[in-house]
C-alpha positions, 0 to 999 in steps of 0.5 A, a space after each residue: 942663154 935667152 936674154 930678158 929685157 927689163 925696162 923701167 920708166 923711173 920718171 916721166 913728167 910734163 910741167 907747164 911753163 910759167 903763166 900757162 894754164 892749158 897746154 896747146 900741142 899745136 897741129 900734128 902732135 904725133 910728130 913728137 910721139 916716139 915710135 920705138 917701144 924701148 923708149 916708150 917703155 922708159 918714158 921716152 928716155 934714150 930717144 935722142 942719145 941711143 942709136 937705133 934704126 928708128 933714129 930717123 924720127 928721134 935723132 938721125 945724127 946717131 945713125 952715124 955711129 950705127 954698127 951695121 951698114 944698114 937697117 930697117 924697122 916697123 912699128 904698129 901700136 894702138 894709140 889711146 885705145 882707152 879713149 878711142 877705138 880704131 886709133 893707131 900709129 904705124 911707122 916704117 924706117 930705114 937707114 943706110 951708111 954711105 961710108 964711114 962718116 955719112 948716112 941717109 935715113 928714110 921714115 914714114 909715120 901714119 896716125 889714124 883716128 876713129 871715124 865719128 859723125 857730129 851732124 848730117 854733113 860732118 864726118 870726122 876721121 883724123 888722119 896725119 901722115 909724115 914722110 921724113 928724109 934725113 942726112 947725117 955726117 960725122 964731124 970728128 971721131 966722136 961728133 955727128 950732126 944731121 938735118 931732116 926734112 918732113 912732108 906732112 899731110 893732115 886731115 880732120 874730116 869732111 864737112 859738106 862734101 869738102 875735105 878739111 886738110 892741110 899740107 906742109 913741110 918741117 925741118 929738124 937739126 940734130 947733134 950726137 956725141 959718143 965717147 967710150 969708157 976705157 975702164 970697162 970694155 964696150 962701155 960708152 956714154 952718149 949725148 944727143 940734141 934735137 931741135 924738131 918741127 921747124 916750119 910754117 903753120 899748117 893752113 887747113 883748107 875750108 876752115 876760116 880762123 874763126 871756125 876752130 879753136 886749135 892752133 895750126 902751129 907745128 909742135 916745135 920742140 928741143 930735146 937734150 938727153 944722155 945715156 950710159 951703156 954698161 956691159 958688165 958681162 955678155 949676159 948682164 948689161 945696163 942702159 941708163 938714159 935721161 931726156 929733157 924736152 922743151 916744146 916752144 911752139 905753139 906754147 911753152 912746156 917742159 917734159 922729162 924722162 929717166 929710165 933703166 934697161 937691163 938685158 
């Protein structure tokens, strides 16, 4: 029997923090974009609390509960195509469970923007790259933690034959809790926590502080979420998930998502 997956984004909202008029996402905001089509279809709900091969970008601690020994994934999607042509996000991810309690995962993300010319010697072509390496370990039967290191390269364009770019590093920490529901075979509920993009500001070469208005701070963010998986029959399963996030760098803002998946 062919299975059909139905994704419903019940709620996906962003709320500004108190006393904030304009939300500033900081440098490389693509670090907080989900690369998983399931979570994108659910308003990002489930990203930190459900196990996937793409969890290296969302919460690597979840990989400790992955059923297979290893896995890999690839994502390609146009990004804001209604605003800018030739803008896309590409992601590659892979994971490997070393043993019952420990796992490693690797990921690569690339966000490219359209080329534009704003003057005789100014050529803009946004290009952001992230290489991620994560390690996760179970502390008990139900709890795991993770640590992730990122290498980041960000390029704005070329001005007077000089590249405007920056290199930097960032770090994440995560935690994951899984508990079976004994009254329903195969059912479970999970909680996830991720604190991401901790690190020094990106320093773009050939730009003085007075030459641009954006912040070079990394988009530091904390996300907490939960999910419930209910397999009523082999052909009828429901996943309920919800997340709430707080971006604390460079400025404060809150977003939340709630979604349902039926397969």
